KOLNUVO-934491 format. One record per residue: residue number from 1; residue in three letters; x, y, z of N, C-alpha, C in turn. Coordinates in Angstrom, 2 decimals, m for minus. Example, Ala and Ser with C-alpha at 12.3 -4.5 7.8 and 13.67 -1.06 7.14 Angstrom:
<rs>
{i:1&aa:ALA&nxx:13.19&nyy:m5.69&nzz:7.80&caxx:12.30&cayy:m4.50&cazz:7.80&cxx:13.20&cyy:m3.30&czz:7.80}
{i:2&aa:SER&nxx:12.85&nyy:m2.25&nzz:7.08&caxx:13.67&cayy:m1.06&cazz:7.14&cxx:12.90&cyy:0.03&czz:7.87}
</rs>
This chain:
<rs>
{i:1&aa:MET&nxx:13.98&nyy:m24.25&nzz:2.91&caxx:12.85&cayy:m23.89&cazz:1.86&cxx:11.63&cyy:m24.20&czz:2.46}
{i:2&aa:ALA&nxx:10.70&nyy:m23.53&nzz:2.08&caxx:9.46&cayy:m23.65&cazz:2.73&cxx:8.56&cyy:m24.62&czz:1.92}
{i:3&aa:THR&nxx:8.04&nyy:m25.58&nzz:2.81&caxx:7.15&cayy:m26.70&cazz:1.95&cxx:5.87&cyy:m26.35&czz:2.67}
{i:4&aa:ASN&nxx:4.78&nyy:m26.47&nzz:1.90&caxx:3.48&cayy:m26.14&cazz:2.59&cxx:2.36&cyy:m27.31&czz:2.32}
{i:5&aa:LYS&nxx:2.88&nyy:m28.36&nzz:2.70&caxx:2.09&cayy:m29.64&cazz:2.54&cxx:1.42&cyy:m30.02&czz:3.98}
{i:6&aa:PRO&nxx:0.32&nyy:m30.39&nzz:3.86&caxx:m0.62&cayy:m30.63&cazz:2.72&cxx:m1.24&cyy:m29.40&czz:2.41}
{i:7&aa:SER&nxx:m1.56&nyy:m29.20&nzz:1.01&caxx:m2.01&cayy:m27.85&cazz:0.72&cxx:m3.49&cyy:m27.74&czz:1.22}
{i:8&aa:GLY&nxx:m3.81&nyy:m26.44&nzz:1.44&caxx:m5.15&cayy:m26.27&cazz:1.91&cxx:m5.20&cyy:m26.02&czz:3.35}
{i:9&aa:ASP&nxx:m4.16&nyy:m26.41&nzz:4.18&caxx:m4.36&cayy:m26.46&cazz:5.76&cxx:m3.93&cyy:m24.95&czz:6.17}
{i:10&aa:ASN&nxx:m3.49&nyy:m24.09&nzz:5.36&caxx:m3.28&cayy:m22.64&cazz:5.93&cxx:m1.99&cyy:m22.55&czz:6.83}
{i:11&aa:ALA&nxx:m1.08&nyy:m23.43&nzz:6.70&caxx:0.01&cayy:m23.49&cazz:7.65&cxx:1.38&cyy:m23.52&czz:6.85}
{i:12&aa:ARG&nxx:2.30&nyy:m22.51&nzz:7.13&caxx:3.55&cayy:m22.43&cazz:6.34&cxx:4.54&cyy:m23.03&czz:7.15}
{i:13&aa:LYS&nxx:5.41&nyy:m23.79&nzz:6.73&caxx:6.56&cayy:m24.37&cazz:7.23&cxx:7.83&cyy:m23.98&czz:6.66}
{i:14&aa:GLY&nxx:8.43&nyy:m22.90&nzz:7.50&caxx:9.70&cayy:m22.49&cazz:7.07&cxx:9.42&cyy:m20.74&czz:6.92}
{i:15&aa:ALA&nxx:10.61&nyy:m20.10&nzz:6.38&caxx:10.44&cayy:m18.78&cazz:6.16&cxx:9.85&cyy:m18.24&czz:4.73}
{i:16&aa:VAL&nxx:9.47&nyy:m17.06&nzz:4.78&caxx:9.08&cayy:m16.58&cazz:3.60&cxx:10.21&cyy:m15.90&czz:2.97}
{i:17&aa:ARG&nxx:10.39&nyy:m16.26&nzz:1.71&caxx:11.79&cayy:m15.94&cazz:0.94&cxx:11.52&cyy:m14.74&czz:0.23}
{i:18&aa:LYS&nxx:12.56&nyy:m13.94&nzz:m0.14&caxx:12.49&cayy:m12.71&cazz:m1.04&cxx:11.66&cyy:m11.58&czz:m0.30}
{i:19&aa:ARG&nxx:11.44&nyy:m11.46&nzz:0.98&caxx:10.75&cayy:m10.40&cazz:1.61&cxx:11.63&cyy:m10.22&czz:3.01}
{i:20&aa:SER&nxx:11.33&nyy:m9.02&nzz:3.32&caxx:11.85&cayy:m8.55&cazz:4.74&cxx:10.81&cyy:m7.62&czz:5.09}
{i:21&aa:GLN&nxx:11.04&nyy:m7.21&nzz:6.41&caxx:10.14&cayy:m6.28&cazz:7.13&cxx:10.91&cyy:m5.24&czz:7.84}
{i:22&aa:LEU&nxx:10.34&nyy:m4.14&nzz:8.15&caxx:11.12&cayy:m3.19&cazz:8.95&cxx:10.02&cyy:m2.10&czz:9.67}
{i:23&aa:LYS&nxx:10.54&nyy:m1.49&nzz:10.62&caxx:9.44&cayy:m0.60&cazz:11.12&cxx:9.63&cyy:0.81&czz:10.59}
{i:24&aa:THR&nxx:8.43&nyy:1.47&nzz:10.07&caxx:8.55&cayy:2.67&cazz:9.51&cxx:7.64&cyy:3.79&czz:10.20}
{i:25&aa:LYS&nxx:8.02&nyy:5.02&nzz:10.10&caxx:6.92&cayy:5.97&cazz:10.66&cxx:6.00&cyy:6.54&czz:9.78}
{i:26&aa:MET&nxx:4.84&nyy:6.51&nzz:10.32&caxx:3.75&cayy:7.22&cazz:9.59&cxx:2.91&cyy:7.94&czz:10.36}
{i:27&aa:GLU&nxx:2.83&nyy:9.35&nzz:10.23&caxx:2.00&cayy:10.20&cazz:11.06&cxx:2.51&cyy:10.04&czz:12.64}
{i:28&aa:GLY&nxx:3.68&nyy:9.87&nzz:12.85&caxx:4.30&cayy:9.83&cazz:14.16&cxx:4.16&cyy:8.42&czz:14.80}
{i:29&aa:GLU&nxx:3.51&nyy:7.51&nzz:14.08&caxx:3.52&cayy:6.05&cazz:14.83&cxx:4.28&cyy:5.27&czz:13.97}
{i:30&aa:GLU&nxx:4.82&nyy:4.11&nzz:14.57&caxx:5.54&cayy:3.25&cazz:13.77&cxx:4.60&cyy:2.01&czz:13.64}
{i:31&aa:HIS&nxx:4.88&nyy:1.65&nzz:12.14&caxx:4.21&cayy:0.37&cazz:11.67&cxx:5.03&cyy:m0.69&czz:11.18}
{i:32&aa:TRP&nxx:4.62&nyy:m1.99&nzz:11.11&caxx:5.58&cayy:m2.94&cazz:10.45&cxx:5.17&cyy:m2.80&czz:8.92}
{i:33&aa:THR&nxx:6.29&nyy:m2.93&nzz:8.02&caxx:6.15&cayy:m2.65&cazz:6.69&cxx:6.91&cyy:m3.85&czz:5.90}
{i:34&aa:LYS&nxx:6.33&nyy:m4.55&nzz:5.01&caxx:6.94&cayy:m5.69&cazz:4.30&cxx:7.74&cyy:m4.99&czz:3.10}
{i:35&aa:ARG&nxx:8.78&nyy:m5.57&nzz:2.70&caxx:9.47&cayy:m5.10&cazz:1.52&cxx:10.01&cyy:m6.34&czz:0.67}
{i:36&aa:SER&nxx:9.98&nyy:m5.91&nzz:m0.66&caxx:10.35&cayy:m7.04&cazz:m1.55&cxx:12.03&cyy:m6.90&czz:m1.73}
{i:37&aa:ARG&nxx:12.61&nyy:m8.07&nzz:m1.52&caxx:14.05&cayy:m8.06&cazz:m1.60&cxx:14.67&cyy:m8.08&czz:m3.04}
{i:38&aa:GLU&nxx:13.72&nyy:m8.27&nzz:m3.95&caxx:14.16&cayy:m8.21&cazz:m5.36&cxx:14.40&cyy:m6.87&czz:m6.01}
{i:39&aa:ASP&nxx:13.45&nyy:m6.04&nzz:m5.55&caxx:13.57&cayy:m4.50&cazz:m6.25&cxx:13.39&cyy:m3.54&czz:m5.16}
{i:40&aa:GLY&nxx:13.28&nyy:m3.74&nzz:m3.82&caxx:13.17&cayy:m2.73&cazz:m2.81&cxx:11.77&cyy:m2.08&czz:m2.52}
{i:41&aa:LYS&nxx:10.92&nyy:m2.44&nzz:m3.29&caxx:9.47&cayy:m1.84&cazz:m3.10&cxx:8.75&cyy:m2.36&czz:m1.88}
{i:42&aa:PHE&nxx:7.95&nyy:m1.42&nzz:m1.37&caxx:7.19&cayy:m1.63&cazz:m0.19&cxx:5.96&cyy:m2.37&czz:m0.76}
{i:43&aa:LEU&nxx:5.54&nyy:m3.42&nzz:0.01&caxx:4.46&cayy:m4.23&cazz:m0.30&cxx:3.12&cyy:m4.20&czz:0.45}
{i:44&aa:ALA&nxx:3.35&nyy:m4.24&nzz:1.66&caxx:2.16&cayy:m4.09&cazz:2.60&cxx:2.67&cyy:m3.45&czz:3.75}
{i:45&aa:GLN&nxx:1.68&nyy:m2.76&nzz:4.62&caxx:1.88&cayy:m2.17&cazz:5.81&cxx:0.65&cyy:m2.55&czz:6.81}
{i:46&aa:LYS&nxx:1.11&nyy:m2.82&nzz:8.11&caxx:0.06&cayy:m3.09&cazz:8.93&cxx:m0.62&cyy:m1.76&czz:9.50}
{i:47&aa:LYS&nxx:m1.99&nyy:m1.79&nzz:9.59&caxx:m2.64&cayy:m0.56&cazz:10.06&cxx:m2.51&cyy:m0.27&czz:11.55}
{i:48&aa:ASP&nxx:m2.73&nyy:m1.29&nzz:12.40&caxx:m2.52&cayy:m0.97&cazz:13.57&cxx:m1.05&cyy:m0.99&czz:14.25}
{i:49&aa:PRO&nxx:m0.69&nyy:0.14&nzz:14.85&caxx:0.80&cayy:0.38&cazz:15.12&cxx:1.24&cyy:m0.47&czz:16.32}
{i:50&aa:LYS&nxx:0.19&nyy:m1.03&nzz:17.10&caxx:0.41&cayy:m2.02&cazz:18.17&cxx:0.36&cyy:m3.46&czz:17.76}
{i:51&aa:ALA&nxx:0.34&nyy:m3.75&nzz:16.27&caxx:0.16&cayy:m5.03&cazz:16.02&cxx:1.48&cyy:m5.69&czz:15.97}
{i:52&aa:ASP&nxx:1.38&nyy:m7.11&nzz:16.10&caxx:2.85&cayy:m7.79&cazz:16.04&cxx:3.43&cyy:m7.82&czz:14.60}
{i:53&aa:PRO&nxx:4.62&nyy:m8.10&nzz:14.65&caxx:5.20&cayy:m8.20&cazz:13.35&cxx:4.56&cyy:m9.38&czz:12.29}
{i:54&aa:TYR&nxx:4.92&nyy:m9.36&nzz:10.96&caxx:4.40&cayy:m10.30&cazz:10.19&cxx:5.42&cyy:m11.79&czz:10.54}
{i:55&aa:LYS&nxx:4.52&nyy:m12.86&nzz:10.31&caxx:5.08&cayy:m14.05&cazz:10.73&cxx:5.89&cyy:m14.62&czz:9.59}
{i:56&aa:GLY&nxx:7.04&nyy:m15.13&nzz:10.11&caxx:7.96&cayy:m15.78&cazz:9.11&cxx:8.66&cyy:m15.06&czz:8.23}
{i:57&aa:VAL&nxx:8.66&nyy:m13.52&nzz:8.43&caxx:9.43&cayy:m12.74&cazz:7.46&cxx:10.49&cyy:m12.20&czz:8.19}
{i:58&aa:ARG&nxx:11.85&nyy:m12.14&nzz:7.65&caxx:12.94&cayy:m11.75&cazz:8.26&cxx:13.06&cyy:m10.36&czz:8.38}
{i:59&aa:ARG&nxx:13.60&nyy:m9.74&nzz:9.46&caxx:13.68&cayy:m8.31&cazz:9.80&cxx:15.05&cyy:m7.58&czz:9.35}
{i:60&aa:GLU&nxx:14.66&nyy:m6.49&nzz:8.77&caxx:16.00&cayy:m5.51&cazz:8.52&cxx:16.28&cyy:m4.88&czz:10.00}
{i:61&aa:ARG&nxx:17.56&nyy:m4.38&nzz:9.92&caxx:18.14&cayy:m3.62&cazz:10.99&cxx:17.60&cyy:m2.02&czz:10.87}
</rs>
């Protein structure tokens, strides 16, 4: 379970729950996309195709 103490230090300890990430193609380029595990909706996508994956979010196959 993630604990974020002390509050306000902008540091996460543990994994992000109820989220996953995968690579999706958009206009021929692959981008990292976050998805909700509750309803399967896409939440956010990184604009830069060379960007690193989201930190602490599990990956889908």
